[in-house]
Backbone as JSON Lines, residues from 0, in Angstrom:
{"i":0,"aa":"M","n":[9.36,7.21,17.59],"ca":[10.07,6.62,16.5],"c":[9.75,7.58,15.18]}
{"i":1,"aa":"T","n":[10.85,7.65,14.39],"ca":[10.51,8.33,13.22],"c":[9.99,7.51,12.02]}
{"i":2,"aa":"L","n":[9.67,8.02,10.94],"ca":[9.21,7.32,9.73],"c":[10.18,6.41,9.24]}
{"i":3,"aa":"H","n":[11.65,7.03,9.06],"ca":[12.55,6.16,8.6],"c":[12.87,4.65,9.43]}
{"i":4,"aa":"A","n":[12.8,5.25,10.88],"ca":[13.0,4.08,11.82],"c":[11.79,3.08,12.01]}
{"i":5,"aa":"S","n":[10.63,3.67,11.89],"ca":[9.47,2.7,11.89],"c":[9.52,1.76,10.42]}
{"i":6,"aa":"T","n":[9.91,2.5,9.54],"ca":[10.01,1.7,8.19],"c":[10.96,0.4,8.42]}
{"i":7,"aa":"Q","n":[12.18,0.73,8.88],"ca":[13.22,-0.18,9.15],"c":[12.66,-1.33,10.08]}
{"i":8,"aa":"A","n":[12.03,-0.93,10.98],"ca":[11.48,-1.8,12.02],"c":[10.44,-2.67,11.3]}
{"i":9,"aa":"A","n":[9.63,-2.35,10.8],"ca":[8.45,-2.89,9.96],"c":[9.13,-3.86,9.04]}
{"i":10,"aa":"L","n":[10.13,-3.57,8.13],"ca":[10.92,-4.49,7.31],"c":[11.74,-5.53,7.88]}
{"i":11,"aa":"T","n":[12.23,-5.04,9.15],"ca":[12.96,-6.12,9.87],"c":[11.99,-7.2,10.5]}
{"i":12,"aa":"S","n":[10.93,-6.89,10.87],"ca":[9.98,-7.95,11.27],"c":[9.01,-8.48,10.26]}
{"i":13,"aa":"F","n":[9.29,-8.13,9.04],"ca":[8.45,-8.73,7.99],"c":[8.7,-9.96,7.65]}
{"i":14,"aa":"Q","n":[7.81,-10.94,7.76],"ca":[7.64,-12.22,7.46],"c":[7.79,-12.56,5.72]}
{"i":15,"aa":"A","n":[8.7,-12.68,5.26],"ca":[8.62,-12.72,3.62],"c":[8.07,-14.3,3.63]}
{"i":16,"aa":"S","n":[7.19,-14.34,2.45],"ca":[6.61,-15.63,2.01],"c":[7.52,-16.52,1.1]}
{"i":17,"aa":"D","n":[8.49,-15.82,0.45],"ca":[9.29,-16.64,-0.42],"c":[10.75,-15.98,-0.58]}
{"i":18,"aa":"A","n":[11.5,-16.44,-1.37],"ca":[12.95,-15.92,-1.43],"c":[12.84,-14.47,-2.2]}
{"i":19,"aa":"E","n":[11.89,-14.3,-3.11],"ca":[11.77,-12.89,-3.77],"c":[11.34,-11.97,-2.76]}
{"i":20,"aa":"Q","n":[10.45,-11.99,-1.78],"ca":[10.07,-11.24,-0.95],"c":[11.01,-10.86,0.09]}
{"i":21,"aa":"E","n":[11.84,-12.06,0.5],"ca":[13.05,-11.91,1.37],"c":[14.14,-10.98,0.81]}
{"i":22,"aa":"G","n":[14.32,-11.27,-0.62],"ca":[15.27,-10.48,-1.34],"c":[14.91,-8.94,-1.39]}
{"i":23,"aa":"L","n":[13.78,-8.84,-1.63],"ca":[13.29,-7.43,-1.47],"c":[13.27,-6.6,-0.02]}
{"i":24,"aa":"R","n":[12.98,-7.44,0.68],"ca":[13.12,-6.94,2.21],"c":[14.63,-6.62,2.62]}
{"i":25,"aa":"H","n":[15.77,-7.32,2.11],"ca":[16.95,-6.98,2.46],"c":[17.5,-5.81,1.4]}
{"i":26,"aa":"T","n":[17.03,-5.81,0.19],"ca":[17.11,-4.47,-0.57],"c":[16.52,-3.3,0.04]}
{"i":27,"aa":"Y","n":[15.39,-3.36,0.48],"ca":[14.89,-2.19,1.01],"c":[15.53,-1.68,2.42]}
{"i":28,"aa":"L","n":[16.12,-2.8,3.13],"ca":[16.86,-2.42,4.34],"c":[18.14,-1.89,3.91]}
{"i":29,"aa":"A","n":[18.67,-2.34,2.85],"ca":[20.1,-1.64,2.57],"c":[19.75,-0.37,1.76]}
{"i":30,"aa":"F","n":[18.68,-0.14,1.06],"ca":[18.4,1.1,0.68],"c":[18.22,2.11,1.82]}
{"i":31,"aa":"L","n":[17.53,1.84,2.85],"ca":[17.2,2.69,3.86],"c":[18.68,2.98,4.63]}
{"i":32,"aa":"D","n":[19.42,2.12,4.88],"ca":[20.71,2.19,5.4],"c":[21.4,3.41,4.5]}
{"i":33,"aa":"A","n":[21.43,3.26,3.53],"ca":[22.16,4.14,2.53],"c":[21.46,5.65,2.02]}
{"i":34,"aa":"A","n":[20.08,5.61,2.45],"ca":[19.34,6.85,1.93],"c":[18.52,7.33,3.27]}
{"i":35,"aa":"P","n":[19.1,8.22,4.29],"ca":[18.29,8.67,5.32],"c":[16.98,9.35,5.1]}
{"i":36,"aa":"D","n":[16.97,9.92,3.68],"ca":[15.71,10.62,3.41],"c":[14.95,9.59,2.41]}
{"i":37,"aa":"G","n":[15.18,8.26,2.37],"ca":[14.51,7.36,1.42],"c":[13.29,7.12,1.6]}
{"i":38,"aa":"C","n":[12.63,7.69,2.6],"ca":[10.71,7.33,2.67],"c":[10.34,8.7,2.13]}
{"i":39,"aa":"L","n":[11.11,9.74,1.43],"ca":[10.43,11.06,1.01],"c":[10.59,10.99,-0.38]}
{"i":40,"aa":"R","n":[9.44,11.44,-1.02],"ca":[9.64,11.56,-2.52],"c":[10.71,12.49,-3.05]}
{"i":41,"aa":"A","n":[11.12,13.26,-2.15],"ca":[12.33,14.25,-2.51],"c":[13.53,13.46,-2.98]}
{"i":42,"aa":"H","n":[13.63,12.25,-2.43],"ca":[14.56,11.29,-2.96],"c":[14.57,10.91,-4.32]}
{"i":43,"aa":"E","n":[15.13,11.53,-5.3],"ca":[14.77,11.41,-6.67],"c":[15.07,9.93,-7.05]}
{"i":44,"aa":"P","n":[16.18,9.35,-7.06],"ca":[16.52,8.16,-7.52],"c":[15.6,6.96,-7.07]}
{"i":45,"aa":"G","n":[14.87,7.14,-6.02],"ca":[13.92,6.14,-5.69],"c":[13.42,6.6,-4.29]}
{"i":46,"aa":"H","n":[12.16,6.04,-3.66],"ca":[11.76,6.17,-2.35],"c":[10.92,5.25,-1.82]}
{"i":47,"aa":"I","n":[10.71,5.12,-0.66],"ca":[9.64,4.1,-0.15],"c":[8.32,4.82,-0.32]}
{"i":48,"aa":"T","n":[7.24,3.87,-0.62],"ca":[5.89,4.27,-0.7],"c":[5.15,3.46,0.27]}
{"i":49,"aa":"A","n":[3.96,3.75,0.64],"ca":[3.06,2.97,1.64],"c":[1.63,2.76,0.94]}
{"i":50,"aa":"S","n":[1.28,1.46,0.93],"ca":[-0.12,1.27,0.45],"c":[-0.75,0.28,0.96]}
{"i":51,"aa":"A","n":[-2.13,0.29,0.89],"ca":[-3.05,-0.98,1.5],"c":[-3.95,-1.5,0.57]}
{"i":52,"aa":"L","n":[-4.01,-2.8,0.61],"ca":[-5.24,-3.33,-0.04],"c":[-6.52,-3.27,0.91]}
{"i":53,"aa":"V","n":[-7.48,-2.42,0.55],"ca":[-8.59,-2.23,1.39],"c":[-9.49,-3.34,0.96]}
{"i":54,"aa":"V","n":[-10.1,-4.19,2.07],"ca":[-10.95,-5.25,1.99],"c":[-12.16,-4.88,2.7]}
{"i":55,"aa":"D","n":[-13.18,-5.38,2.15],"ca":[-14.6,-5.16,3.12],"c":[-14.46,-6.21,4.36]}
{"i":56,"aa":"A","n":[-15.41,-5.88,5.33],"ca":[-15.37,-6.66,6.59],"c":[-15.47,-8.07,6.47]}
{"i":57,"aa":"A","n":[-16.12,-8.54,5.4],"ca":[-16.27,-10.06,5.01],"c":[-14.91,-10.73,4.43]}
{"i":58,"aa":"A","n":[-14.26,-9.74,3.94],"ca":[-12.89,-10.28,3.33],"c":[-13.21,-10.81,2.09]}
{"i":59,"aa":"T","n":[-14.22,-10.33,1.19],"ca":[-14.61,-11.06,-0.04],"c":[-14.25,-10.14,-1.14]}
{"i":60,"aa":"H","n":[-14.1,-8.87,-0.98],"ca":[-13.88,-7.73,-2.05],"c":[-12.74,-6.93,-1.59]}
{"i":61,"aa":"A","n":[-12.02,-6.38,-2.62],"ca":[-11.04,-5.28,-2.59],"c":[-11.4,-4.33,-3.12]}
{"i":62,"aa":"L","n":[-11.26,-2.71,-2.53],"ca":[-11.31,-1.7,-3.09],"c":[-10.1,-1.37,-4.06]}
{"i":63,"aa":"L","n":[-10.22,-0.96,-5.33],"ca":[-9.1,-0.54,-6.12],"c":[-9.3,0.81,-6.69]}
{"i":64,"aa":"T","n":[-8.31,1.45,-6.96],"ca":[-8.38,2.59,-7.71],"c":[-7.8,2.6,-9.06]}
{"i":65,"aa":"L","n":[-8.56,3.18,-10.03],"ca":[-7.84,3.25,-11.22],"c":[-7.01,4.54,-11.32]}
{"i":66,"aa":"H","n":[-5.68,4.2,-11.29],"ca":[-4.64,5.1,-11.08],"c":[-4.46,5.93,-12.5]}
{"i":67,"aa":"P","n":[-4.42,7.32,-12.34],"ca":[-4.21,8.12,-13.46],"c":[-3.02,8.1,-14.21]}
{"i":68,"aa":"R","n":[-2.02,7.91,-13.42],"ca":[-0.56,7.65,-14.1],"c":[-0.25,6.22,-14.41]}
{"i":69,"aa":"V","n":[-0.73,5.2,-14.04],"ca":[-0.52,3.92,-14.28],"c":[-1.43,3.43,-15.34]}
{"i":70,"aa":"G","n":[-2.63,3.75,-15.19],"ca":[-3.74,3.31,-16.12],"c":[-4.26,2.18,-15.8]}
{"i":71,"aa":"K","n":[-4.12,1.45,-14.68],"ca":[-4.46,0.28,-14.14],"c":[-5.23,0.4,-12.86]}
{"i":72,"aa":"W","n":[-6.02,-0.56,-12.53],"ca":[-6.57,-0.86,-11.17],"c":[-5.55,-1.27,-10.23]}
{"i":73,"aa":"V","n":[-5.42,-0.51,-9.23],"ca":[-4.26,-1.05,-8.15],"c":[-4.9,-0.67,-6.79]}
{"i":74,"aa":"Q","n":[-4.14,-1.22,-5.72],"ca":[-4.56,-0.94,-4.19],"c":[-4.43,0.56,-4.11]}
{"i":75,"aa":"L","n":[-4.78,0.95,-2.98],"ca":[-4.54,2.27,-2.75],"c":[-3.2,2.48,-2.0]}
{"i":76,"aa":"G","n":[-2.87,3.91,-2.12],"ca":[-1.5,4.08,-1.52],"c":[-0.75,5.28,-2.29]}
{"i":77,"aa":"G","n":[0.45,5.62,-1.6],"ca":[1.31,6.57,-2.36],"c":[2.31,7.1,-1.45]}
{"i":78,"aa":"H","n":[2.66,8.2,-1.54],"ca":[4.01,8.77,-1.11],"c":[3.64,8.89,0.49]}
{"i":79,"aa":"C","n":[4.91,8.77,1.33],"ca":[5.05,9.08,2.75],"c":[5.15,10.52,2.48]}
{"i":80,"aa":"E","n":[4.58,11.17,3.63],"ca":[4.76,12.57,3.95],"c":[5.47,12.79,5.11]}
{"i":81,"aa":"P","n":[6.45,13.91,5.04],"ca":[7.32,14.24,6.41],"c":[6.6,14.17,7.61]}
{"i":82,"aa":"D","n":[5.25,14.51,7.82],"ca":[4.67,14.52,9.1],"c":[4.24,13.01,9.46]}
{"i":83,"aa":"D","n":[4.21,12.04,8.49],"ca":[3.65,10.69,8.94],"c":[4.75,10.2,10.09]}
{"i":84,"aa":"K","n":[3.97,9.64,11.15],"ca":[4.67,9.2,12.16],"c":[5.04,7.9,11.95]}
{"i":85,"aa":"S","n":[4.89,7.01,11.02],"ca":[5.44,5.67,10.71],"c":[4.73,5.31,9.26]}
{"i":86,"aa":"I","n":[5.46,4.26,9.08],"ca":[5.05,3.62,7.82],"c":[3.73,3.09,7.66]}
{"i":87,"aa":"E","n":[3.2,2.59,8.85],"ca":[1.65,2.17,8.95],"c":[0.81,3.44,8.91]}
{"i":88,"aa":"A","n":[1.15,4.53,9.73],"ca":[0.37,5.77,9.44],"c":[0.29,6.12,8.07]}
{"i":89,"aa":"A","n":[1.4,6.18,7.34],"ca":[1.32,6.6,6.07],"c":[0.36,5.74,5.04]}
{"i":90,"aa":"A","n":[0.42,4.48,5.23],"ca":[-0.39,3.53,4.44],"c":[-1.87,3.89,5.15]}
{"i":91,"aa":"L","n":[-2.25,3.93,6.24],"ca":[-3.58,4.2,6.59],"c":[-4.06,5.57,6.18]}
{"i":92,"aa":"R","n":[-3.11,6.53,6.25],"ca":[-3.57,7.89,5.79],"c":[-3.91,7.84,4.2]}
{"i":93,"aa":"E","n":[-3.02,7.01,3.51],"ca":[-3.16,7.13,2.06],"c":[-4.69,6.25,1.68]}
{"i":94,"aa":"A","n":[-5.02,5.41,2.42],"ca":[-6.11,4.51,2.12],"c":[-7.31,5.2,2.59]}
{"i":95,"aa":"A","n":[-7.26,6.02,3.6],"ca":[-8.57,6.74,3.99],"c":[-8.74,7.88,3.15]}
{"i":96,"aa":"E","n":[-7.61,8.61,2.73],"ca":[-7.7,9.85,1.75],"c":[-8.32,9.54,0.54]}
{"i":97,"aa":"E","n":[-7.75,8.11,-0.02],"ca":[-8.01,7.76,-1.41],"c":[-9.4,7.06,-1.38]}
{"i":98,"aa":"S","n":[-9.93,6.43,-0.35],"ca":[-11.25,5.71,-0.31],"c":[-12.32,6.46,0.12]}
{"i":99,"aa":"G","n":[-12.05,7.53,1.06],"ca":[-13.08,8.27,1.72],"c":[-13.83,7.46,2.89]}
{"i":100,"aa":"I","n":[-13.48,6.41,2.95],"ca":[-14.03,5.49,4.01],"c":[-13.6,5.81,5.28]}
{"i":101,"aa":"A","n":[-14.33,6.01,6.38],"ca":[-14.04,6.23,7.64],"c":[-13.81,5.0,8.51]}
{"i":102,"aa":"G","n":[-12.88,4.93,9.37],"ca":[-12.72,3.58,10.28],"c":[-12.1,2.55,9.81]}
{"i":103,"aa":"L","n":[-11.27,2.76,8.86],"ca":[-10.57,1.6,8.27],"c":[-9.55,1.07,9.36]}
{"i":104,"aa":"T","n":[-9.33,-0.01,9.49],"ca":[-8.53,-0.64,10.3],"c":[-7.18,-1.4,9.78]}
{"i":105,"aa":"L","n":[-6.05,-0.75,10.07],"ca":[-4.8,-1.41,9.39],"c":[-4.29,-2.66,9.99]}
{"i":106,"aa":"L","n":[-4.2,-3.68,9.43],"ca":[-3.86,-4.74,10.11],"c":[-2.24,-4.62,10.37]}
{"i":107,"aa":"P","n":[-1.55,-5.2,11.41],"ca":[-0.24,-4.86,11.7],"c":[0.58,-5.5,10.82]}
{"i":108,"aa":"D","n":[1.93,-5.01,10.43],"ca":[2.97,-5.59,9.65],"c":[2.62,-5.65,8.27]}
{"i":109,"aa":"P","n":[3.6,-5.12,7.39],"ca":[3.49,-5.32,6.13],"c":[3.02,-6.97,5.67]}
{"i":110,"aa":"V","n":[2.36,-6.97,4.43],"ca":[2.12,-8.3,3.82],"c":[2.88,-8.43,2.59]}
{"i":111,"aa":"H","n":[3.31,-7.61,1.73],"ca":[3.97,-7.64,0.74],"c":[4.89,-6.42,0.44]}
{"i":112,"aa":"L","n":[5.84,-6.7,-0.43],"ca":[6.62,-5.63,-0.99],"c":[6.69,-5.7,-2.57]}
{"i":113,"aa":"H","n":[6.74,-4.57,-3.3],"ca":[6.91,-4.6,-4.53],"c":[7.48,-3.27,-4.99]}
{"i":114,"aa":"T","n":[8.61,-3.57,-6.02],"ca":[9.35,-2.43,-6.45],"c":[8.94,-2.04,-7.92]}
{"i":115,"aa":"H","n":[8.62,-0.85,-8.31],"ca":[8.18,-0.4,-9.64],"c":[8.72,0.82,-10.25]}
{"i":116,"aa":"P","n":[9.21,1.0,-11.47],"ca":[9.63,2.17,-11.98],"c":[8.34,2.98,-12.27]}
{"i":117,"aa":"I","n":[8.31,4.22,-12.03],"ca":[7.22,5.39,-12.35],"c":[7.82,6.68,-12.49]}
{"i":118,"aa":"T","n":[7.05,7.47,-12.99],"ca":[7.23,8.98,-13.16],"c":[6.25,9.45,-12.44]}
{"i":119,"aa":"C","n":[6.62,9.89,-11.24],"ca":[5.5,10.21,-10.19],"c":[5.4,11.75,-10.35]}
{"i":120,"aa":"S","n":[5.02,12.43,-9.07],"ca":[4.84,13.86,-8.89],"c":[6.01,14.44,-9.11]}
{"i":121,"aa":"L","n":[7.37,13.93,-8.97],"ca":[8.37,14.74,-9.36],"c":[8.63,15.08,-10.6]}
{"i":122,"aa":"G","n":[8.06,14.35,-11.65],"ca":[8.16,14.51,-13.05],"c":[9.36,14.1,-13.72]}
{"i":123,"aa":"V","n":[10.1,13.15,-13.17],"ca":[11.03,12.55,-13.6],"c":[11.02,11.05,-13.25]}
{"i":124,"aa":"P","n":[11.88,10.19,-14.09],"ca":[11.61,8.69,-13.77],"c":[12.2,8.4,-12.41]}
{"i":125,"aa":"T","n":[11.56,7.53,-11.62],"ca":[12.09,7.2,-10.22],"c":[11.84,5.75,-10.01]}
{"i":126,"aa":"R","n":[11.76,5.42,-8.78],"ca":[11.36,4.04,-8.49],"c":[10.72,4.07,-7.22]}
{"i":127,"aa":"H","n":[9.48,3.35,-7.29],"ca":[8.83,3.31,-5.68],"c":[9.2,1.96,-5.1]}
{"i":128,"aa":"L","n":[9.47,1.79,-3.97],"ca":[9.76,0.64,-2.97],"c":[8.6,0.59,-2.02]}
{"i":129,"aa":"D","n":[7.65,-0.01,-2.62],"ca":[6.3,-0.12,-2.02],"c":[6.17,-1.08,-0.78]}
{"i":130,"aa":"V","n":[5.74,-0.62,0.32],"ca":[5.57,-1.37,1.53],"c":[3.85,-1.47,1.75]}
{"i":131,"aa":"R","n":[3.51,-2.73,1.32],"ca":[2.03,-2.96,1.29],"c":[1.62,-3.66,2.51]}
{"i":132,"aa":"F","n":[0.36,-3.03,2.95],"ca":[-0.36,-3.53,4.06],"c":[-1.84,-4.02,3.77]}
{"i":133,"aa":"V","n":[-2.71,-4.37,4.7],"ca":[-4.08,-4.8,4.57],"c":[-4.79,-3.74,5.48]}
{"i":134,"aa":"A","n":[-5.85,-3.21,4.96],"ca":[-6.8,-2.38,5.74],"c":[-7.96,-2.9,5.66]}
{"i":135,"aa":"V","n":[-8.78,-3.19,6.65],"ca":[-10.34,-3.72,6.68],"c":[-11.26,-2.62,6.88]}
{"i":136,"aa":"A","n":[-12.15,-2.51,6.02],"ca":[-13.34,-1.54,6.12],"c":[-14.26,-1.86,7.11]}
{"i":137,"aa":"P","n":[-14.81,-0.96,7.84],"ca":[-15.87,-1.36,8.84],"c":[-17.08,-1.84,8.37]}
{"i":138,"aa":"P","n":[-17.66,-2.77,8.76],"ca":[-19.11,-3.52,8.59],"c":[-19.99,-2.4,8.34]}
{"i":139,"aa":"T","n":[-20.95,-2.4,7.44],"ca":[-22.0,-1.49,7.34],"c":[-23.4,-2.23,7.96]}
{"i":140,"aa":"P","n":[-24.18,-1.41,8.44],"ca":[-25.35,-2.06,9.19],"c":[-26.21,-3.05,8.05]}
{"i":141,"aa":"D","n":[-26.21,-2.78,7.11],"ca":[-27.02,-3.8,6.08],"c":[-26.14,-4.75,5.18]}
{"i":142,"aa":"R","n":[-24.86,-4.76,5.9],"ca":[-23.85,-5.74,5.33],"c":[-23.63,-5.68,3.63]}
{"i":143,"aa":"T","n":[-23.81,-4.32,3.16],"ca":[-23.25,-4.1,1.94],"c":[-21.89,-3.69,1.78]}
{"i":144,"aa":"L","n":[-21.36,-3.51,0.64],"ca":[-20.0,-3.06,0.73],"c":[-20.02,-1.43,0.85]}
{"i":145,"aa":"P","n":[-18.99,-0.98,1.79],"ca":[-19.04,0.55,2.12],"c":[-18.85,1.4,0.81]}
{"i":146,"aa":"R","n":[-19.59,2.4,0.85],"ca":[-19.64,3.3,-0.52],"c":[-18.39,4.25,-0.32]}
{"i":147,"aa":"P","n":[-17.49,3.96,-1.28],"ca":[-16.09,4.95,-1.19],"c":[-16.55,6.19,-2.01]}
{"i":148,"aa":"E","n":[-15.52,7.36,-1.64],"ca":[-15.68,8.64,-2.19],"c":[-14.57,8.83,-3.05]}
{"i":149,"aa":"R","n":[-14.45,8.91,-4.24],"ca":[-13.18,9.15,-4.96],"c":[-12.61,10.54,-4.74]}
{"i":150,"aa":"S","n":[-11.32,10.3,-4.51],"ca":[-10.38,11.6,-4.33],"c":[-10.04,12.16,-5.9]}
{"i":151,"aa":"D","n":[-9.32,13.31,-5.87],"ca":[-8.72,13.59,-7.2],"c":[-7.42,12.86,-7.59]}
{"i":152,"aa":"E","n":[-7.28,11.94,-6.71],"ca":[-5.82,11.23,-6.95],"c":[-6.26,9.99,-7.75]}
{"i":153,"aa":"S","n":[-7.46,9.83,-8.29],"ca":[-8.11,8.38,-8.79],"c":[-9.06,8.84,-9.99]}
{"i":154,"aa":"L","n":[-8.94,8.04,-10.77],"ca":[-10.04,8.22,-12.09],"c":[-11.27,7.57,-11.78]}
{"i":155,"aa":"D","n":[-11.26,6.56,-10.82],"ca":[-12.4,5.76,-10.37],"c":[-11.95,5.01,-9.21]}
{"i":156,"aa":"L","n":[-13.05,4.41,-8.3],"ca":[-12.95,3.55,-7.3],"c":[-13.99,2.41,-7.5]}
{"i":157,"aa":"K","n":[-13.59,1.3,-7.36],"ca":[-14.35,0.26,-7.39],"c":[-14.14,-1.08,-6.65]}
{"i":158,"aa":"W","n":[-15.12,-1.58,-5.88],"ca":[-15.04,-2.84,-5.31],"c":[-14.92,-4.28,-6.31]}
{"i":159,"aa":"F","n":[-13.95,-4.92,-6.17],"ca":[-13.91,-6.15,-7.04],"c":[-13.87,-7.42,-6.14]}
{"i":160,"aa":"P","n":[-14.45,-8.33,-6.4],"ca":[-14.33,-9.63,-5.78],"c":[-12.91,-9.97,-5.81]}
{"i":161,"aa":"L","n":[-12.34,-10.61,-4.59],"ca":[-10.94,-11.12,-4.47],"c":[-10.59,-12.02,-5.57]}
{"i":162,"aa":"D","n":[-11.73,-12.89,-6.0],"ca":[-11.25,-13.93,-6.98],"c":[-11.65,-13.5,-8.49]}
{"i":163,"aa":"D","n":[-11.65,-12.15,-8.59],"ca":[-12.01,-11.64,-9.91],"c":[-11.52,-10.23,-10.11]}
{"i":164,"aa":"L","n":[-10.29,-10.27,-9.97],"ca":[-9.45,-8.91,-10.15],"c":[-9.23,-8.49,-11.53]}
{"i":165,"aa":"P","n":[-9.21,-7.13,-11.85],"ca":[-9.14,-6.72,-13.08],"c":[-7.62,-6.5,-13.6]}
{"i":166,"aa":"N","n":[-6.62,-6.74,-12.41],"ca":[-5.24,-6.55,-12.81],"c":[-4.49,-7.72,-12.15]}
{"i":167,"aa":"P","n":[-3.97,-8.66,-13.02],"ca":[-3.41,-9.95,-12.47],"c":[-2.37,-9.65,-11.63]}
{"i":168,"aa":"E","n":[-1.54,-8.63,-11.76],"ca":[-0.36,-8.2,-10.94],"c":[-0.6,-8.23,-9.56]}
{"i":169,"aa":"L","n":[-2.08,-7.98,-9.29],"ca":[-2.31,-8.02,-7.81],"c":[-2.42,-9.3,-7.11]}
{"i":170,"aa":"V","n":[-2.5,-10.31,-7.75],"ca":[-2.62,-11.72,-7.22],"c":[-1.82,-11.87,-6.0]}
{"i":171,"aa":"P","n":[-0.43,-11.79,-6.19],"ca":[0.53,-11.91,-5.09],"c":[0.29,-11.04,-3.79]}
{"i":172,"aa":"L","n":[-0.3,-9.95,-3.85],"ca":[-0.57,-8.93,-2.88],"c":[-2.04,-9.6,-2.25]}
{"i":173,"aa":"V","n":[-2.83,-10.0,-3.21],"ca":[-4.23,-10.59,-2.47],"c":[-3.83,-11.9,-1.89]}
{"i":174,"aa":"D","n":[-3.13,-12.75,-2.37],"ca":[-2.53,-14.14,-1.79],"c":[-1.91,-13.83,-0.45]}
{"i":175,"aa":"A","n":[-1.26,-12.69,-0.3],"ca":[-0.38,-12.44,1.0],"c":[-1.53,-11.83,1.82]}
{"i":176,"aa":"A","n":[-2.54,-11.1,1.42],"ca":[-3.58,-10.52,2.41],"c":[-4.32,-11.53,2.9]}
{"i":177,"aa":"R","n":[-4.73,-12.44,1.99],"ca":[-5.51,-13.55,2.47],"c":[-4.88,-14.42,3.42]}
{"i":178,"aa":"R","n":[-3.49,-14.81,3.21],"ca":[-2.77,-15.44,4.33],"c":[-2.8,-14.64,5.75]}
{"i":179,"aa":"R","n":[-2.87,-13.28,5.88],"ca":[-2.76,-12.6,6.91],"c":[-4.17,-12.54,7.34]}
{"i":180,"aa":"L","n":[-5.32,-12.55,6.71],"ca":[-6.45,-12.51,7.09],"c":[-7.0,-14.01,7.7]}
{"i":181,"aa":"D","n":[-6.37,-15.01,7.29],"ca":[-6.79,-16.37,7.86],"c":[-6.28,-16.53,9.05]}
């Protein structure tokens, strides 16, 4: 299955939590029907991105990145690459690359969708159609939070309690993640 086909399949099976999420699901599917290269950043008008809310094994904290272009604490993620086998593989690759944590487990199926305008690596204004997953970090022997390693794609990485996030825009994603984790 191609990245494009896997994204369509993931969105087709996505269980929207409300009318807004269902509307985004239909919008993303229509976008992919019209844009065969819509999963790649080369599609300048907009493109699918893949992200993951990384939570600790106890599901009490989320690892967030201080994004250099956005200037906010957000979940880990980014552009799909041509060699990604699926949207799930893209989300897991991005989470692993940006967190430096080995052994992340991606939960099946997206949990949330979000669209936002951004000037990304293309250097021109575009739109990200983000497909969001949950990734669980492996437990540590001493039950502490895993130690992340910051990549050059982040200004900082930090664990935050799920009930005390620095960015209120993440609340719908965390709520969706909690529903999946329950």
